[in-house]
C-alpha positions as CSV (number, residue, x, y, z in Angstrom):
1,X,338.3,50.0,-91.9
2,X,338.8,53.9,-91.3
3,X,339.6,54.0,-88.1
4,X,342.2,50.9,-88.8
5,X,343.5,53.2,-91.2
6,X,343.5,56.1,-88.9
7,X,345.3,54.4,-86.1
8,X,347.9,53.1,-88.4
9,X,348.5,56.7,-90.0
10,X,348.6,57.6,-86.2
11,X,351.0,54.9,-85.4
12,X,353.7,56.0,-89.0
13,X,353.7,59.6,-87.6
14,X,354.1,58.8,-84.1
15,X,357.2,56.7,-85.6
16,X,358.7,58.5,-87.6
17,X,358.4,61.5,-84.9
18,X,360.5,59.3,-82.7
19,X,363.2,58.4,-85.4
20,X,363.5,61.8,-85.8
21,X,363.8,63.0,-82.0
22,X,366.3,60.1,-82.0
23,X,368.6,61.6,-84.9
24,X,368.6,65.0,-83.6
25,X,369.8,63.5,-80.0
26,X,372.9,62.1,-81.8
27,X,373.6,65.5,-83.5
28,X,376.4,67.9,-82.6
29,X,374.4,70.5,-79.9
30,X,375.3,73.3,-82.4
31,X,373.4,71.4,-85.3
32,X,370.4,70.4,-82.6
33,X,370.0,73.8,-81.4
34,X,369.9,75.5,-85.1
35,X,367.3,72.7,-86.3
36,X,365.7,72.7,-82.9
37,X,365.3,77.0,-83.3
38,X,364.6,77.0,-86.9
39,X,362.2,73.6,-87.4
40,X,360.4,73.3,-83.8
41,X,360.6,77.0,-81.8
42,X,360.2,78.7,-85.8
43,X,362.8,81.1,-85.6
44,X,364.0,83.1,-88.2
45,X,367.4,83.0,-89.6
46,X,368.0,86.3,-88.0
47,X,366.4,85.5,-84.8
48,X,368.6,82.1,-84.5
49,X,371.4,84.3,-85.6
50,X,370.6,86.1,-82.4
51,X,370.0,83.5,-79.7
52,X,373.1,81.8,-80.9
53,X,375.3,84.7,-81.0
54,X,376.6,84.0,-84.4
55,X,376.5,86.2,-87.8
56,X,373.6,85.4,-90.0
57,X,375.7,83.9,-93.2
58,X,377.6,81.8,-90.1
59,X,374.0,80.3,-88.9
60,X,372.9,79.6,-92.8
61,X,376.0,77.4,-93.2
62,X,375.5,75.8,-90.1
63,X,371.7,75.1,-90.6
64,X,372.9,73.8,-94.2
65,X,375.0,71.4,-92.6
66,X,373.0,70.4,-89.5
67,X,370.2,69.3,-92.2
68,X,372.8,67.2,-93.9
69,X,374.2,65.7,-91.0
70,X,370.4,65.3,-90.3
71,X,369.8,63.6,-93.1
72,X,372.4,61.1,-93.4
73,X,371.3,59.9,-89.6
74,X,368.2,59.3,-91.0
75,X,368.9,57.6,-94.0
76,X,371.2,55.6,-92.3
77,X,368.4,54.3,-89.7
78,X,366.5,53.6,-92.8
79,X,364.1,56.6,-92.5
80,X,361.5,56.8,-95.3
81,X,361.1,60.0,-97.1
82,X,357.2,59.8,-98.0
83,X,354.1,61.6,-97.4
84,X,351.3,59.9,-95.3
């Protein structure tokens, strides 16, 4: 039973990753880039700003809009925000 629960949990985690990456591919390139830098590469806002050639404030605003856009796409696909 424990192995079955672990398998199901692993499956759900992988399914969520696939949905996340699919939704990210559908975003504008600048939204995808800022989200990737901050959440997958662990860049700070300052580092992402420098990498993208933007001011810190512009990058913060872009990240905010990118999060909203990603959230909307995920919700449209029926993504459920719950901890496993």
